[in-house]
C-alpha positions as CSV (number, residue, x, y, z in Angstrom):
1,M,72.6,86.3,115.3
2,T,73.9,89.8,115.3
3,G,77.3,90.7,113.6
4,F,79.4,93.6,111.4
5,G,82.5,93.0,109.6
6,R,84.4,95.6,107.7
7,G,86.8,94.5,105.4
8,S,89.1,96.1,102.9
9,A,92.0,95.0,99.7
10,T,93.7,97.0,97.5
11,A,95.1,96.1,93.9
12,D,96.4,97.5,90.4
13,E,92.4,97.3,89.5
14,G,91.4,99.6,92.6
15,S,90.7,99.6,96.1
16,A,87.3,97.7,98.0
17,T,85.9,98.1,101.3
18,V,83.1,95.6,102.1
19,E,81.0,96.3,105.3
20,I,78.4,93.3,106.7
21,A,76.0,93.9,109.0
22,C,73.6,90.9,110.4
23,V,70.8,91.5,112.9
24,N,68.1,88.2,113.7
25,R,66.0,86.9,111.5
26,K,64.4,83.0,111.6
27,Q,65.3,82.5,107.5
28,A,68.8,83.7,105.8
29,E,68.0,87.8,103.9
30,V,71.3,88.9,102.0
31,V,70.5,92.2,100.8
32,I,73.7,93.6,99.0
33,Q,74.6,97.7,98.1
34,A,76.9,97.9,95.3
35,P,78.1,100.3,92.3
36,R,75.8,100.1,89.2
37,E,78.7,99.0,87.3
38,L,79.3,95.4,89.6
39,T,75.7,94.5,89.5
40,E,76.4,91.5,88.1
41,L,79.0,90.4,90.9
42,E,76.1,90.1,93.6
43,P,75.3,86.4,92.8
44,K,78.8,85.5,94.2
45,I,78.3,88.3,96.6
46,R,75.5,86.1,97.9
47,K,76.9,82.6,97.2
48,A,80.0,83.6,99.2
49,V,77.6,85.1,102.6
50,L,75.4,82.3,102.5
51,N,78.1,79.8,102.4
52,T,79.2,81.0,106.0
53,I,76.1,82.5,107.4
54,S,72.4,80.5,107.0
55,R,70.1,82.3,109.3
56,G,69.9,86.5,109.6
57,R,69.1,89.4,107.4
58,I,72.6,90.2,106.5
59,Q,73.6,93.7,105.0
60,V,76.2,93.6,102.4
61,S,77.8,97.7,101.7
62,I,80.5,97.3,99.1
63,Q,82.1,100.6,97.7
64,F,84.7,100.2,94.8
65,D,87.6,103.2,94.1
66,S,89.7,102.9,90.6
67,P,93.2,103.5,90.7
68,A,94.2,107.3,91.5
69,N,96.1,107.4,88.3
70,A,92.9,106.4,86.5
71,A,91.1,108.5,84.1
72,A,88.4,110.3,85.4
73,P,85.2,109.1,84.6
74,V,83.8,112.4,83.7
75,K,82.8,112.9,80.0
76,V,82.3,116.1,78.4
77,D,80.0,115.9,74.7
78,L,81.9,118.8,72.8
79,R,79.0,118.4,70.4
80,L,75.9,119.6,72.6
81,V,78.1,122.1,73.7
82,D,78.4,123.4,70.3
83,G,74.7,123.1,69.9
84,L,74.0,124.7,73.0
85,E,76.4,127.6,72.3
86,G,75.0,127.8,68.9
87,A,71.2,127.6,70.0
88,F,72.0,131.0,72.4
89,E,73.2,133.1,69.5
90,Q,70.2,132.6,67.6
91,I,68.1,133.5,70.7
92,S,70.4,136.9,70.8
93,D,69.7,137.2,67.3
94,R,66.4,136.7,67.1
95,C,65.8,139.0,70.6
96,G,68.0,142.0,69.1
97,R,70.2,141.9,72.5
98,N,73.1,139.8,73.4
99,V,72.1,136.7,75.5
100,L,74.6,135.4,77.5
101,L,75.3,131.6,78.2
102,E,76.5,130.8,81.6
103,A,78.1,128.1,83.5
104,A,75.1,126.8,84.9
105,D,73.5,126.8,81.7
106,F,75.8,123.9,80.8
107,L,75.1,121.7,84.0
108,R,71.6,122.2,83.3
109,A,71.4,120.6,79.6
110,P,71.0,116.7,80.0
111,G,74.1,115.2,78.1
112,I,76.3,117.8,78.0
113,I,78.4,116.1,81.3
114,R,78.0,112.8,82.3
115,I,79.6,110.8,84.8
116,E,80.3,107.1,83.1
117,D,81.5,104.0,84.7
118,S,85.0,103.7,86.6
119,G,86.1,101.7,83.3
120,V,87.0,98.3,85.4
121,T,85.1,95.4,84.3
122,P,83.6,93.3,87.2
123,D,85.3,90.3,86.5
124,A,88.7,92.3,87.1
125,A,87.0,93.9,90.7
126,W,85.9,90.8,91.8
127,G,89.3,89.8,92.7
128,V,89.5,92.7,95.5
129,I,85.9,92.5,96.6
130,E,86.3,88.8,97.2
131,R,89.5,89.2,99.6
132,A,87.8,92.6,101.4
133,L,84.3,90.0,101.6
134,E,86.4,87.4,103.2
135,V,88.1,89.8,106.2
136,A,84.8,91.2,106.7
137,I,82.9,87.5,106.7
138,E,85.7,86.8,109.5
139,Q,84.8,89.7,111.8
140,V,81.3,88.4,111.7
141,L,81.6,85.6,112.3
142,A,84.0,85.9,115.5
143,M,81.7,88.2,116.8
144,R,78.6,85.4,116.0
145,S,80.7,83.0,118.0
146,A,81.0,85.1,121.2
147,E,77.2,85.7,121.2
148,G,77.0,82.1,120.5
149,D,79.0,81.4,123.5
150,D,77.0,83.7,126.0
151,L,73.5,81.9,124.3
152,A,74.3,78.5,125.1
153,R,75.7,79.2,128.6
154,D,72.1,81.0,128.9
155,L,70.3,77.5,127.2
156,A,72.2,75.2,129.1
157,G,71.0,77.0,132.2
158,R,67.1,76.6,131.1
159,L,67.8,73.0,130.0
160,D,68.9,72.5,133.2
161,Q,65.7,73.7,135.0
162,L,63.6,71.8,132.2
163,E,65.1,68.7,133.4
164,G,64.6,69.2,137.2
165,T,61.1,69.9,136.4
166,A,60.4,67.3,134.2
167,A,62.4,64.6,137.0
168,A,59.6,66.0,139.9
169,I,56.9,65.4,137.3
170,A,57.9,61.6,137.2
171,R,58.0,61.2,140.7
172,L,54.6,62.6,141.3
173,A,53.7,60.4,138.1
174,P,53.3,57.2,140.2
175,A,51.1,58.2,143.1
176,R,48.1,59.4,140.7
177,P,46.7,56.0,140.3
178,E,46.4,55.2,143.9
179,R,45.4,58.7,144.7
180,Y,42.3,58.2,142.4
181,R,41.7,55.2,144.1
182,E,41.3,57.1,147.4
183,L,39.2,60.2,145.6
184,L,37.0,57.2,144.0
185,T,36.4,55.5,147.4
186,K,35.5,58.4,149.2
187,R,32.8,59.2,146.0
188,L,31.6,56.1,146.3
189,R,31.1,56.2,149.9
190,D,29.7,60.0,149.4
191,A,27.0,58.5,146.8
192,G,25.7,55.8,149.9
193,L,27.2,53.0,147.7
194,D,28.5,50.4,149.4
195,L,31.3,49.2,146.6
196,D,33.9,46.4,147.6
197,L,37.4,47.6,146.8
198,Q,37.8,44.3,145.0
199,D,34.6,44.6,142.8
200,E,35.9,43.9,139.4
201,R,34.1,47.1,138.1
202,V,36.2,49.1,140.3
203,L,39.3,47.7,139.5
204,R,38.5,47.7,135.6
205,E,38.2,51.6,136.3
206,L,41.2,51.8,138.4
207,A,43.0,50.1,135.7
208,V,41.6,52.2,133.1
209,F,43.0,55.3,134.9
210,A,45.9,54.0,135.9
211,D,46.7,53.6,132.1
212,R,45.1,56.7,130.7
213,C,47.2,58.9,133.0
214,D,50.6,56.8,132.6
215,I,53.3,59.3,131.2
216,S,56.2,57.1,131.2
217,E,56.9,57.6,127.6
218,E,56.4,61.2,127.5
219,V,59.0,61.5,130.3
220,T,61.6,59.0,128.4
221,R,60.9,60.9,125.1
222,L,61.5,64.3,127.3
223,D,65.3,62.6,128.4
224,S,65.8,61.4,125.0
225,H,65.2,65.2,123.6
226,F,67.1,67.1,126.4
227,R,70.3,64.8,125.6
228,K,69.7,65.5,121.5
229,F,69.5,69.3,122.3
230,R,72.6,69.5,124.0
231,D,74.3,67.4,121.6
232,Y,72.9,69.8,118.9
233,M,74.1,72.9,121.1
234,A,78.1,70.8,121.1
235,G,78.2,70.0,117.7
236,R,80.0,72.4,114.8
237,E,77.3,72.4,112.6
238,P,74.3,75.1,112.5
239,A,71.6,74.1,115.0
240,G,69.1,76.9,114.9
241,R,66.7,74.6,113.0
242,P,66.9,71.6,114.8
243,L,67.1,73.4,118.2
244,D,63.8,74.8,117.2
245,F,62.2,71.7,115.9
246,L,63.0,70.3,119.6
247,C,61.7,73.4,121.3
248,Q,58.3,72.3,119.5
249,E,58.6,68.5,120.2
250,I,59.3,69.0,124.3
251,H,56.5,71.4,123.9
252,R,54.2,68.5,122.8
253,E,55.5,66.3,125.0
254,F,54.9,68.7,128.4
255,N,51.3,69.6,126.7
256,T,50.4,65.9,126.8
257,I,51.9,65.2,129.8
258,G,49.5,68.0,131.5
259,S,46.3,66.3,129.6
260,K,47.0,62.9,131.4
261,A,48.3,63.3,134.7
262,S,44.9,65.5,135.6
263,D,46.6,66.7,138.6
264,A,47.2,70.2,140.3
265,A,50.8,69.1,140.8
266,I,51.9,68.0,138.1
267,A,50.0,70.6,135.9
268,Q,51.8,73.6,137.8
269,H,55.1,71.8,137.1
270,V,54.0,71.6,133.0
271,V,52.9,75.2,133.3
272,E,56.7,76.1,134.8
273,A,58.0,74.0,132.1
274,K,56.3,75.6,129.4
275,T,56.8,78.9,130.6
276,E,60.6,78.4,131.0
277,L,60.5,76.3,127.4
278,E,59.2,79.8,125.5
279,K,62.2,81.7,126.7
280,I,64.1,78.7,125.4
281,R,62.6,79.3,122.1
282,E,62.7,83.2,122.3
283,Q,66.7,82.7,122.2
284,V,66.6,79.6,119.9
285,Q,65.4,81.9,116.8
286,N,68.6,83.8,117.3
287,V,70.8,80.7,117.0
288,E,73.1,80.2,113.7
């Protein structure tokens, strides 16, 4: 599920801004972008995010600024400055002319001017970052919740269609043995075999077929899966993975029905059900 959140917080230690962008992914992946001096806070940030978001690719961007009255992090190595000036004086003496030292020479010389860390320790910065992170997570969850409501309505409608298809199959199934009896009689008659329909061999064939094409167990399990599906959607716990598993089981039951029924009308219903179920599975991949 997708979501975006942005939180800010300010304290004596400085100010923090946290942005979280979440996109669809089957598993959870947290990617953190933070200042180098705050790298050791990444485990805490990752734990805080995964405590509330269990699916998706979650991009966390953190910006931390020191207080306005804090010392500037730019440092100048005066020994290197003196050494560079001395080097240019030696060059001038060697060349017999005045070789001027310009500002760009100081910038190009490594180590003379360097940007140091802000000076704030990770532990001190965490209190500010944590508050900003909480605000950003709340916004992400609110956005994902709204999307979840839309997904729930879509899934419920598609589940209604699956239940209707399963009911239609259940109504057709009892007529299969009688239909097979008629076809068997016709084949025997066309073959010139004048067998009594009460013949033990015919009755055994009909009994075997009736047992082989019985789909009552599959229909019962489908009803159970449909009820469980709705229970998960109505629950408060993350349901993405359980729903994905149920989709696999529902697909398995419809496959079995199609194999056992040996009927064109039932096969058509099975194809329709599997097509609708594939749409449900695509949506379920986006569910928390």
